[in-house]
C-alpha positions as CSV (number, residue, x, y, z in Angstrom):
1,M,152.8,70.3,18.3
2,T,153.1,70.3,14.5
3,P,150.5,68.0,12.9
4,V,151.8,65.2,10.7
5,L,149.8,64.9,7.5
6,R,151.4,61.7,6.2
7,A,154.4,59.5,7.0
8,G,156.1,56.5,5.5
9,D,156.8,53.3,7.4
10,A,160.5,54.0,7.0
11,A,160.1,57.3,8.8
12,L,159.8,55.6,12.2
13,V,163.4,56.1,13.5
14,S,164.7,56.5,17.0
15,G,167.6,58.0,18.8
16,R,169.4,61.3,18.3
17,G,169.2,62.7,14.7
18,R,171.6,65.3,13.3
19,L,170.7,67.6,10.5
20,L,172.2,66.7,7.1
21,Y,170.4,69.1,4.8
22,R,167.9,72.0,5.3
23,T,165.9,74.4,3.1
24,S,163.1,76.8,4.1
25,H,160.6,74.0,3.7
26,S,162.4,70.7,4.1
27,A,165.1,69.0,6.2
28,I,166.8,65.6,6.3
29,Y,168.2,64.1,9.6
30,Q,170.5,61.1,10.0
31,F,169.7,58.6,12.8
32,G,172.6,56.2,12.8
33,E,172.3,54.2,9.6
34,R,168.9,55.6,8.8
35,V,167.4,59.0,7.8
36,I,164.1,60.8,7.9
37,A,163.0,63.5,5.6
38,L,160.7,66.3,6.8
39,H,158.9,68.6,4.4
40,G,155.7,70.6,4.0
41,P,152.4,69.6,2.4
42,G,152.7,67.8,-0.9
43,I,153.8,64.5,-2.3
44,A,156.2,62.3,-0.3
45,M,159.6,62.8,-1.8
46,F,161.1,59.7,-0.1
47,P,159.8,56.5,1.4
48,F,161.1,57.8,4.8
49,S,159.2,61.1,4.5
50,A,157.1,62.7,7.2
51,V,154.9,65.4,5.6
52,L,154.3,68.1,8.2
53,D,151.7,70.9,8.3
54,N,153.2,74.4,8.5
55,A,156.7,73.4,9.6
56,Q,158.7,76.5,9.6
57,H,161.7,75.7,11.7
58,F,164.1,72.7,11.5
59,P,166.5,72.4,14.5
60,E,170.1,71.1,14.3
61,T,169.1,67.9,16.2
62,L,166.0,65.8,16.8
63,I,165.4,63.3,19.6
64,S,163.0,60.4,18.8
65,D,161.6,57.5,20.7
66,G,160.3,56.0,17.4
67,S,157.2,58.0,17.0
68,M,157.6,61.2,19.1
69,F,160.2,63.7,17.7
70,E,161.4,66.7,19.7
71,G,163.9,69.4,18.8
72,E,164.3,73.1,19.6
73,G,161.2,74.8,18.1
74,L,159.8,71.5,16.6
75,I,157.7,68.8,18.2
76,F,155.6,66.2,16.2
77,R,154.3,62.7,16.7
78,I,153.9,60.1,13.9
79,E,150.6,58.2,14.9
80,R,149.9,56.6,11.5
81,T,152.1,55.5,8.7
82,E,151.6,54.2,5.2
83,S,153.8,52.1,2.9
84,F,155.2,54.1,0.0
85,A,155.7,50.8,-1.9
86,F,154.7,49.4,-5.2
87,R,154.7,45.6,-5.6
88,A,152.8,45.0,-8.9
89,T,154.6,43.4,-11.8
90,C,154.4,43.6,-15.5
91,P,156.1,42.1,-18.6
92,P,159.4,43.7,-19.6
93,S,158.0,44.8,-22.9
94,D,155.6,47.2,-21.1
95,T,158.6,49.2,-19.8
96,L,159.8,50.2,-23.3
97,L,157.3,53.1,-23.4
98,L,159.7,54.9,-20.9
99,L,162.3,55.4,-23.6
100,R,160.2,57.9,-25.5
101,Y,160.5,60.3,-22.6
102,L,164.2,60.1,-22.2
103,R,165.9,63.3,-23.3
104,P,169.4,64.7,-23.1
105,V,169.7,67.0,-20.2
106,R,172.9,68.8,-19.3
107,Y,174.7,67.3,-16.3
108,S,172.4,64.3,-16.5
109,I,173.3,60.7,-17.2
110,S,170.6,60.7,-19.9
111,S,172.9,62.7,-22.1
112,A,175.1,59.6,-22.5
113,F,172.1,57.8,-24.1
114,F,170.8,60.6,-26.3
115,P,173.1,63.3,-27.7
116,E,171.1,66.1,-29.4
117,P,170.4,64.7,-32.9
118,D,171.0,68.0,-34.6
119,D,174.3,68.6,-32.8
120,A,175.7,65.1,-32.7
121,T,178.8,64.4,-34.9
122,V,179.6,61.0,-36.4
123,L,182.1,60.5,-33.5
124,E,179.5,61.4,-30.9
125,R,177.0,59.0,-32.4
126,N,179.6,56.2,-32.4
127,L,180.5,56.9,-28.8
128,R,176.8,56.7,-27.9
129,R,176.6,53.3,-29.6
130,H,179.7,52.0,-27.9
131,F,178.5,53.3,-24.5
132,I,175.1,51.6,-24.9
133,A,176.8,48.4,-26.1
134,S,179.1,48.3,-23.1
135,L,176.1,48.8,-20.8
136,H,174.3,45.9,-22.5
137,Q,177.2,43.5,-22.5
138,G,178.5,44.2,-19.0
139,S,176.9,42.9,-15.9
140,A,174.3,45.1,-14.1
141,E,176.4,45.0,-10.9
142,A,179.5,46.3,-12.8
143,V,177.4,49.2,-14.2
144,L,176.0,50.1,-10.8
145,H,179.5,49.9,-9.3
146,S,180.7,52.4,-11.8
147,V,177.9,55.0,-11.3
148,L,177.2,54.9,-7.6
149,A,178.0,58.2,-5.7
150,T,179.0,59.9,-9.0
151,G,177.6,63.2,-10.1
152,F,176.2,66.2,-8.4
153,G,173.2,67.0,-6.2
154,L,171.6,66.0,-3.0
155,T,171.4,62.5,-4.4
156,P,174.2,62.2,-7.0
157,S,173.1,61.4,-10.6
158,G,174.6,57.9,-10.4
159,D,172.5,57.0,-7.3
160,D,169.3,58.3,-9.1
161,F,170.2,56.1,-12.0
162,A,170.6,53.1,-9.7
163,L,167.2,53.8,-8.1
164,G,165.5,53.8,-11.5
165,F,167.3,50.6,-12.5
166,I,166.3,48.8,-9.4
167,S,162.6,49.9,-9.7
168,V,162.2,48.5,-13.2
169,M,164.0,45.2,-12.3
170,N,161.6,44.9,-9.3
171,L,158.7,45.7,-11.5
172,C,159.6,42.9,-13.9
173,G,159.8,40.4,-11.1
174,H,163.6,40.2,-10.5
175,D,164.9,39.8,-6.9
176,M,167.5,42.5,-6.4
177,H,168.5,41.7,-2.9
178,S,172.0,40.7,-4.1
179,F,172.7,44.4,-4.2
180,R,172.2,44.9,-0.5
181,E,175.9,44.6,0.4
182,L,176.8,47.1,-2.3
183,F,174.2,49.6,-1.2
184,S,174.8,49.1,2.5
185,S,178.4,50.3,2.0
186,H,177.3,53.5,0.2
187,P,179.1,56.5,1.9
188,L,176.2,58.9,1.6
189,P,173.4,58.3,4.2
190,L,170.5,59.7,2.1
191,S,171.4,57.6,-1.0
192,R,172.1,54.6,1.1
193,S,168.7,54.7,2.7
194,L,167.0,55.4,-0.6
195,L,168.6,52.5,-2.4
196,L,168.0,50.0,0.5
197,C,164.4,51.0,0.6
198,A,164.2,50.4,-3.2
199,L,165.3,46.8,-2.6
200,E,162.1,46.5,-0.5
201,H,160.0,48.1,-3.3
202,Q,159.7,51.3,-1.4
203,Y,160.1,54.4,-3.5
204,P,159.6,58.2,-3.7
205,E,156.0,58.9,-4.6
206,P,156.8,60.4,-8.0
207,L,158.5,57.2,-9.0
208,I,155.5,55.2,-7.7
209,H,153.2,57.3,-10.0
210,A,155.5,56.4,-13.0
211,L,155.4,52.6,-12.1
212,H,151.6,52.7,-11.8
213,G,151.5,54.3,-15.3
214,I,153.6,51.5,-16.8
215,C,151.3,48.8,-15.4
216,E,148.3,50.6,-16.7
217,H,149.8,51.3,-20.1
218,R,149.6,55.0,-19.7
219,T,152.0,57.8,-19.0
220,S,152.4,59.2,-15.6
221,I,156.0,60.4,-15.9
222,Q,155.7,64.2,-15.4
223,P,155.8,64.2,-11.5
224,L,159.1,62.2,-11.8
225,L,160.6,64.5,-14.4
226,S,159.8,67.5,-12.2
227,T,161.9,66.1,-9.3
228,G,165.1,68.0,-8.6
229,H,167.3,69.6,-11.2
230,T,168.2,66.4,-13.1
231,S,167.2,63.7,-10.6
232,G,164.0,62.8,-12.4
233,M,165.7,62.4,-15.7
234,D,168.6,60.4,-14.1
235,V,166.1,58.0,-12.5
236,L,164.4,57.7,-15.9
237,A,167.8,56.9,-17.5
238,G,168.2,54.0,-15.0
239,M,164.7,52.8,-15.8
240,G,165.6,53.0,-19.5
241,Y,168.8,51.0,-19.0
242,A,166.9,48.3,-17.2
243,S,164.3,48.2,-19.9
244,L,167.0,47.7,-22.6
245,L,168.8,45.1,-20.5
246,L,165.5,43.1,-20.2
247,N,164.2,43.5,-23.8
248,C,167.3,43.5,-26.1
249,K,169.2,40.5,-27.1
250,N,171.9,42.3,-29.1
251,I,173.1,45.8,-29.9
252,G,171.1,45.8,-33.2
253,D,167.9,45.6,-31.1
254,V,169.1,48.6,-29.0
255,E,169.8,50.7,-32.1
256,T,166.4,49.8,-33.6
257,I,164.7,51.1,-30.5
258,F,166.7,54.3,-30.3
259,D,166.6,55.1,-34.1
């Protein structure tokens, strides 16, 4: 039996799970409307992660009664769980420190915020201003509708953006459960589970480190930025958008912050 080093509360799923994604050291299984992520020692990449010791084989299917998981070549039991959650709050102004770490990354939503200063033409600078203005003037729901399930990667860039947005709105004391219907209809099981967990303040561990840092007026952003190819920067872009939405009363305020 493979030892379980850590597991999130959301990893307790039951039924028959089918393999959605697999690498040499990780796998994601879908159990109906829910998913579980299995990976080797390290930080919990999802609130529904089970961190296994020396797991080297991930079968096509897993059968679970809620705590015992069995598949061809893999058996493990989740005996203890922890809540990968962050429920502290802080003033919106504390979140502005995030913006200094936002950088343009190719294929990342962040590039829409910050074109490379040395390369940007007058037209590109104007497009940036208009994009930011439209974000600020539109409703948050309209913005999330427009980005969900867009982009590339295991979790598309737009979904990472939505995760970052929800985390900062939660951090600043806003109830985001009105987005449950929108997230529940998401066509991708992994993104759907990730965003629904975020409504309950449950996040990937690198994001929790970043939120801790904001509350303690220090930077703890590097674990987040090291996540995926562009996922970390896309999450940060969503966090930055939420910070702007909460702190800026007009587009002049936004430009002052960026310039």
